[in-house]
N, C-alpha and C positions, 0 to 999 in steps of 0.2 A: 674497455679500459679507461680509467679515469686519470685526469691530470690536474692536480690542485695546484693553485697559484697563491702565494701569500705576499699581500701587498701592505705597505705602511711604513712602520717604524721598528723600533728595537723590541717590542713585545714579540715580534716574529723573528728579528735579526738579533738574537741574544747570544750568539756563539762566545763573543768575548767576555761575556759575564758568567759563563759556565765552562771555563777552559778545560776542565778535566771530565766533562760529561756531555751526552749529546744535546745539542741544542733544539729548539722547537722544530726546525725543518726535519731534522732526523727522527725526532720522536714521532712527528706526523707520518713520515714515510713508514715507520715500523709498524704503525697501527693501521695502515690501510691494505686492502686485499692485494694479494700478488698480481703484478702487472701494471698496478697504479704508479704514478710518479707524482713528485712534488718539486716545484720551482719556487725559489725564494727571490723575490724582487722588492721586498721590504729593505729599507736602509735605516740604520741607527741614525737617529737625529732628524729623520724627515717629518715634515708637517703634512697636514691634509692636502694641501696644494700640490705636493710633490708627488703624490699618487698619480696624478695625470701624465707625468714625465714618466713614472715607472710603467705605465700602460705601453711605452714603446718597446719594452722587451717581452711582451707577452707571447708566449708560444702558441703556434697556430692549432695545436691540438689540445689547448687548455679546455677543461670541462668544468671547473668549479673555482671560483674566485673568492678569496677572504681578505677583508680589509681591517687593520687595527690602526687607526689614525685618530689624532686629536690630543693624545697626551702632551706631545711637544709643543702644540699650540697653547695648551693650557700653561705649561711650563714657561713659555715665552711670554706669557700674559700675566705671569704671577707677580711681576714688579708692582702692578696696581694695588696689591694688598698693603704696600707700604706707603701709599700716597694719602695725604690728609684729606679728611672730608668733614664737612660742617655739620652732616646730618647722616643718619642711616639711609635715608631716601636718596642723597647725593651719592653715597657709596654704591647703592644699588643701581643707580642710573649709570654709573661708570662701568659696573660690571655688565649691564645690559647692552651697552655699546660694544663691549668686547664679544659677548654673545651673538649680537647680530653680524658682527664681522666675521665670526667663525662659521655662522649659519650660512651665509653667502659662499664661504669657501667649501664648506663641507658639502652643500647642495650641489655646487658645480662639480665637484670631485666625484661624488656618487653618481650624478648623471652622466658623467664621461665613462665611468666604469660600466654602468647598466647599459649603455649604447653598444658596448661590445656584443651583448646578446647572450652572456653566459649566466648560469647560476651564481648569484652572489650572496655573501653574508658579511655582516659588519660586527665589530666588537665595541663595547663601551670602554671607557678608561677606568681602570681600577682605582678605589679610593681607600683601600686598607693598608696602604704603604706605611710601614713601621715610621713613626715619628711625624706622620702627617699631622698638620694643625688644623683645629676646627675651621678656621676662616678658609683655609685651603680646600678642605673637604666640601665646603659650601660652594666655593667658587667652581670646583670640578662638576658640582651638580648641574650648573648652568650649561657647561660643555655637554655633559652626557644628555641633557634634556634635548640638546639639539640633535644628537646622534639619534636618539630614540625617536624623535619626531619625524626626522627625515627618513629612518629605516621604515617606520610604520607607513609613511606616505608612498614610499617606493615599494612597500609589500615584500621586504626582505627580511630573512632571519636575523636574529641578533644574539651574539654570545655576550652574556653580561659578565664581564671580568670582575665586576663588584662583588658579585655573589660567588664567583669562581675561585679567585684568589683571595681568600679572606683569612688567612693565617700568616704570621710573620715568617714561617719557612717557605712561603710561596715566593719570597723575594730573595734576590742574589745578596750574598755578604759583600760583594765587590761594588754593588751600586743598589741602594735601597729602593730605586725606582725600576729595577729591571727584573724580570722574572727568573727565579732559581730553576734548577733541574726539576724540583717537584712542582713549582708553580707551571713550568713549561709543560710538564706531563699532563697537568689537568687541562690546559688550553689545547694540547694537541689530541687529547682524548675526545674533547667535544668537537673539534674540527673534523676528525675522522667520523664521528658519528653523524653529524650534519651532512658532510659530503657523501656519505654512503646510504643514509637512511632517511633524510629529509626530502619531502616531496615539493621540490621548487615550482612544480607546475601549479600549485595552489595559488601562487602569487599573493600570498597572505603572511604577514609577519607572525613569527613565534619567537619566544624568547628562551634560551637555554642558559644555564641549567634551570 
């Protein structure tokens, strides 16, 4: 019997944004084999560094860990896009500083989760949010580069939400940065597929979908 645990932010903890439909946790539960269970430890608004605190609630019988973190880190750093810069190079240097800071936090978080010794997968931050500006999308690329590189180094599979949540309907009408029921269904489907079908013993990264 498997026990999936969801860490991170509101990508998984999206119940308040789909009040009349099943949230991601419930959708994952419905897709897993009979006897499997799902625990939600993700918290709306949490950043990558908060995942280490979430680990304190890890059930002893957990078998598969999934992390969606980084979106709130990027959101918190988005103020830099309004700061003046004398050149493109100076602007990119500022973005690089934020990227380095996020890299350190994400690396420590992933190291702490992997130390538990359970099969682990991570998610990128989606960038097809309705109304997202070009500069914001470029900045998100810097954060996703960190997630991809750290996941590759750790040899864990990656759910690429950029490719998965790629239509306006994938986002909640209550908040454009949260997954809708349809977007959550896509995410839940891949989580269930990875949990039940991926060979974690390979210790080699694969990207889904």
